[in-house]
MIPA-367272 format. One record per atom (N, C-alpha, C): residue in one letter; x, y, z. Coordinates in pm, whole numbers, plus 50000, padded with zeros to 5 digits. Layout:
REM MIPA-367272
AXYZ/...
//
This chain:
REM MIPA-367272
X656669280953445/X657189274453300/X657559291953212/X658619292553179/X659419304653100/X658839298752944/X658629307452841/X658259301252712/X658539313652622/X658899311252540/X660109323552479/X660029315952307/X660399326452235/X660389330752124/X662129329252051/X662319318951989/X663849327551988/X664789320251860/X665689328451794/X666179323351679/X667489316451723/X667669305051654/X668639297951776/X669999301251642/X671249304351656/X671909309051564/X673319298851545/X673719288451435/X674609285451483/X675129279051320/X675989273751255/X675999267151143/X675919280651032/X675899289751062/X675219299650894/X673899299250941/X673259289451010/X671789292550994/X671479300351120/X669659297551044/X668809307551204/X667749300451210/X667329290051302/X666619282651314/X665989287451421/X664329287151352/X663489293651423/X662919281751527/X662879289851642/X662149279851787/X661269280951920/X660509277051947/X659929278452056/X660349273552191/X661159277652286/X661879272552393/X660949271152519/X660429259152579/X660069259552704/X660979256752824/X661539265052895/X662169264553005/X661329262753153/X661429250353174/X660739248853349/X661889249253471/X661739253053565/X662949254453630/X663839243053693/X664949244453724/X666009236253737/X665609221453652/X665789223353502/X666049215653421/X666819199753398/X666619189853403/X667449178753370/X667979175453280/X667659178253189/X668009177553051/X667619184552940/X667679180852795/X667399187452705/X666629178652598/X665739188552535/X664829180952407/X664699192052319/X665019184152181/X664619193852031/X663659189451965/X662369197251942/X661249186851927/X660909191451770/X660549182751670/X660879182951522/X659869176251453/X658649184751338/X657669188451319/X658179175451170/X656999173551140/X657369161851011/X657169171050889/X657169166050773/X656919174050640/X655579182150611/X655789188050577/X654469198350570/X654379206750687/X654639207450806/X654059209550994/X655129220150983/X654989225351123/X655739235351127/X655779234951279/X656699236551345/X656749239651506/X655409239351619/X654989248551541/X652999250851631/X652519234151641/X652869228351540/X652169210151579/X652729203451662/X654119207951722/X654719201451847/X654859206851957/X653709215951978/X653369223152108/X653249213752218/X652349202052191/X651379192152273/X652959187752355/X653579179852237/X654649168552287/X655359175652390/X655819190452337/X656969200652388/X656129207652554/X654719204652539/X654749209652702/X654619197252753/X654349186652740/X654229171652863/X655759170352845/X656579169952786/X658159168552812/X658659182352874/X657989192852870/X658159202952943/X658149204453075/X656779194153102/X656199196553249/X657099185653341/X657949173253280/X658459165353333/X659829172453383/X660019180353329/X661409190653391/X662579194853262/X662159189953164/X663529191853008/X662989205752993/X663969208852964/X663749220952861/X663519216852712/X662329227352616/X662429214952516/X662509225952400/X663009225752315/X662899238352188/X662109231452061/X660989233052015/X660129233051937/X660859239151801/X661399232351676/X661979245151585/X661519239651447/X661189251451359/X660869249551251/X661759245251112/X661819236551013/X663009229550961/X662939236650869/X663809239950758/X663939245050661/X662549245050547/X662279250150484/X661069253350375/X659599250950450/X659779252850579/X658389253750659/X658309261750783/X656669268150822/X656829277450925/X657619292350872/X658619297750972/X659149304150981/X660669306450948/X661169293450911/X662389291850853/X662709300650713/X663629306250701/X663559313250569/X664159306750438/X665279295650503/X665329287950383/X664539279650358/X664949276450175/X663839268050133/X664019254750152/X663419243650134/X663639224750186/X664499222150068/X665609218350113/X666929211350032/X667759199950149/X668409193750061/X669359184150143/X669619185550236/X670299197550324/X671219200650435/X670189197950540/X668749195450528/X668049197950627/X668389199750765/X669419182450778/X669829175950851/X670219190250956/X670929192350901/X671949207451006/X670739214151081/X669889216851046/X669099224551110/X668959219151281/X667959205051252/X668339200251391/X669399196351449/X670549195551396/X672379196351469/X672039213151544/X671899220551464/X672229233851507/X671359234851626/X670309229651650/X669839227951764/X670089222751871/X670219210151885/X671299197351938/X672239207151994/X673279212051932/X674379222352003/X673889231052071/X672909236352047/X672199253852143/X671399245652251/X671509237452288/X670619232652415/X671419221552486/X672609222152443/X673469211052501/X674219219452645/X674399227952675/X674539237852831/X673609229652897/X672159224152834/X671469218352953/X671629203553018/X672519198452908/X673049186752994/X672699179252881/X672519160152865/X672059159552758/X671029159752660/X671129156052531/X669909163752459/X669079150852405/X667969144152387/X667439140552305/X666459147052222/X666509140652084/X665599144651978/X664289137451995/X663249147451962/X661919139051946/X661229144451809/X661119131951757/X660769140351595/X659309134051566/X658679139251470/X657419130251417/X657649130551265/X657589115751183/X657449117251016/X658819120550963/X658719128750874/X659989134850876/X660959136750967/X660599144651049/X661349150151207/X662059133251277/X661199124851246/X661539113051373/X662689105951249/X663049105851161/X664099100451083/X664879109551114/X664669124151135/X666149134751125/X666619133451265/X665619126951341/X666009127351473/X666919115251511/X666329098251453/X666649090051503/X668199084751392/X668309099451340/X669899096551252/X670799108151294/X669759118651418/X670789130251437/X672059126051541/X672969135551582/X673959135651698/X673199139151805/X671889132051858/X671589134552015/X671929124652078/X672289126552221/X672699117452311/X671509105252318/X669959108152268/X668979096952285/X667849102752117/X667199091252123/X665979096352010/X665219088251994/X664169099652008/X662929090651989/X661899097851868/X661149083351757/X660859089251645/X659709080651621/X658869094151599/X657029091651587/X656869089651488/X656229081151467/X655849074051273/X657059080051211/X658119072951244/X659509081451151/X659119073550958/X659889083950932/X659939080350780/X661099075250716/X660969063750807/X662469056750778/X663199049850618/X661949053550571/X661669041750397/X662859051350296/X663629044150216/X663899053250101/X662779051450036/X662129047149984/X660669045249904/X659439041149916/X658199051649866/X657179047149882/X656009046049806/X655359041049792/X654249036649697/X653649049249605/X653129049149506/X652459057349479/X651349065349514/X650799056449593/X649389060949691/X649869071049768/X651219064549847/X651699074349989/X651869090149894/X652659087249827/X652839097749758/X651999108349743/X650889103349658/X649709104549607/X649199116549728/X648869111649867/X648359112549958/X648889127050028/X650459122850008/X651719136350075/X651919141750007/X651929144249895/X651819158749803/X650319165149801/X649429158049793/X648039163449802/X647589170049913/X648499167550083/X647829169450164/X648529177250252/X650109178150229/X651239184050250/X652159193150225/X652149190050054/X652479200149937/X653079213749974/X651599222049970/X651069235149970/X651899240650078/X652239233050221/X652699240450339/X654369240450299/X654929239550195/X656169234350182/X657019245650096/X657919255150160/X658419255450023/X659639247749970/X659259248849829/X660239237149750/X661269244849722/X662569239249699/X663569239849620/X663589227649527/X664699225149431/X664549216649337/X664599203549421/X664979200349556/X664309192949604/X663089189249637/X662819176949655/X661159166849715/X661749163949812/X660989160049894/X661089151650025/X661839139749962/X661019131049874/X661179118149879/X662729121749767/X663369129449763/X664619128049704/X665749126749831/X664959138049924/X665699138650056/X665799126950122/X664619120950153/X664689107750200/X665469093150142/X665289097350010/X666229086749988/X667919088350014/X668379101949968/X669239104150042/X669729107450145/X669239111550267/X669669108550384/X670239093650455/X670969093250510/X671729084550610/X670709071450623/X671059058650599/X670319054050673/X669939050750871/X668939050350919/X668519047951061/X669379032651075/X670399036651201/X671079022851261/X670869020251349/X669689011151385/X669189011951545/X670069005651644/X670119014751749/X670599012851899/X669599011751969/X669779004052085/X668158998752138/X668309012152261/X670069011852297/X670479019952400/X669769031652380/X670059039352282/X669489054552247/X668429055752171/X667729046952167/X666489048552075/X665229039252097/X664219054852050/X663059042752067/X662049049751952/X661539036951891/X660389043851784/X658899040851812/X658319051751780/X656829050051823/X655919047151689/X654979041851638/X653919041651544/X652459036851598/X651939041851506/X650479033351527/X650019028051431/X648789022651518/X647869007151446/X647219013351281/X647129022251271/X646619028851137/X647559037751086/X648689034851051/X649939043951042/X649939037750904/X651279049250774/X650889046250677/X651679034550633/X651189025950513/X651809006650557/X652839006750509/X653889016650464/X655219016350431/X655989014750627/X655919029450705/X655659028450817/X655999016350887/X654379010650909/X654068998350986/X654768988550947/X655328987450809/X655848973350775/X657478973750841/X657998989650833/X659468991350888/X659438993450985/X658418995551075/X658538997851241/X658608979451291/X657178974651202/X657258957451270/X658538947151249/X659348950651116/X660978947751115/X661398952051209/X661728963451226/X662448967851333/X661928957951459/X660858957551540/X660578952051590/X660958934351665/X660818929151526/X661368914351515/X662248914951513/X663798926251519/X664878926851526/X665458931351681/X664368931951789/X664318933551888/X664918949851912/X664288957851852/X664368974151874/X663608977951919/X663658987952023/X662438986752105/X661598999152016/X660098990351973/X659308998151909/X658178998751987/X657129007152033/X655699010152073/X654599012151986/X654119004751964/X652219010851868/X651449013351968/X650879024651896/X649789033651956/X648379027851926/X647869019852011/X646419020351948/X645829033151906/X644859027251766/X643939035351680/X644779049251646/X645869048351603/X646939064951558/X646509064251459/X646499073251372/X646429070251268/X648209081151202/X648409083151076/X649979087351105/X649689102551074/X648549108851064/X648339129651074/X648099129351225/X647729119751344/X647249122351412/X648139117651602/X648889109251551/X649579102251670/X650689110151735/X650589121451710/X651419133151744/X650819136951887/X649459137551875/X648289144351945/X647549136752025/X648079120952054/X647469110752087/X648129110152262/X646849108752358/X647609106252494/X648689097852550/X648209085352458/X649149073652519/X650589074552408/X650799085652361/X652309087252264/X653049096152368/X651919109452440/X653239115852537/X653399103852631/X652209094652690/X652669090552776/X654179078652739/X653999072852628/X655329066152594/X656569077452557/X656179086252544/X657849096152493/X658239101352657/X657409103552781/X657829110152869/X658579097452959/X657369086052947/X658059071553036/X659759069052959/X659629071152846/X660959066352796/X662109075252819/X661349087952866/X662939102952899/X663549101653024/X662179097953089/X661889092053280/X663179084153269/X663309071753216/X664059060353186/X665189065053185/X666059069353076/X667029077753028/X667739085153126/X666719094853128/X667739107353319/X667499102553416/X666469093253413/X666359096853639/X666569082653695/
//
């Protein structure tokens, strides 16, 4: 398998990316980290997916990692730029965690998987305090906060034919509540036992759920 660091150019942007290229790929996946994360956090997910025959690009969102721009409300353009870049390999799936999960689910990708996606517009003071304490220091913010961005992003429109949501049994309360609601409405939602919000993207059952769904969509 070929692995390379590259800069994706498009929409006037330069999006840092690590790309996994297996021989004879069957499609493409864009892997998107959460708030306060970076592309390297998604390497486990990316590797497992690439082993199944997909080209995978793990990207840095603005305000994070090697991306030169500060965090702002145009963050969805980063993932859209990556989706366009990987379309020559076939249908593109966006797989994202937390903030990246929200962005993936509302993106123009052919398919989308949200891992503990931040679907809510508002969060409790306790959740905000935890996020600010544990993740803010890793983000280059402008005048926008992540909560401003989450409030202003388009709402996720459930579509069972193209979307899957995964969350942990010990996830953030707001995420658990929203995912349970979507599951009751017959959306494809899978709970990962014992997973916390901050480690669900490292769980073996998460990798298995993601790759099994991709296999069903593509093969």
